[in-house]
C-alpha positions, 0 to 999 in steps of 0.5 A: 134864114134858112130855105128848104128845097124839094128837087128831082135831080141833081141839076136842079138843084144846081140851078137854085144854088147858081141863082144864090150864087152872089149870097155865100149860102151853105147847102146841106142836103137831107139824109133820106136821098130816096123817093120822087123829091130830095130835100136840100136846106140852104142857110143864107146869112143876113144881109146888111143894106146901107142906108143911102143919104 
């Protein structure tokens, strides 16, 4: 799963990464960091749930 995040400052991105921290996520910032909003792309690996019997 991929998520695109728009943020105004690095603190906002850090907060989002802290929220997602229990998952092993990869974050890639967009090459264009100009303008009011910056973008980051987050890859989240598939999560496998064990069924309870």
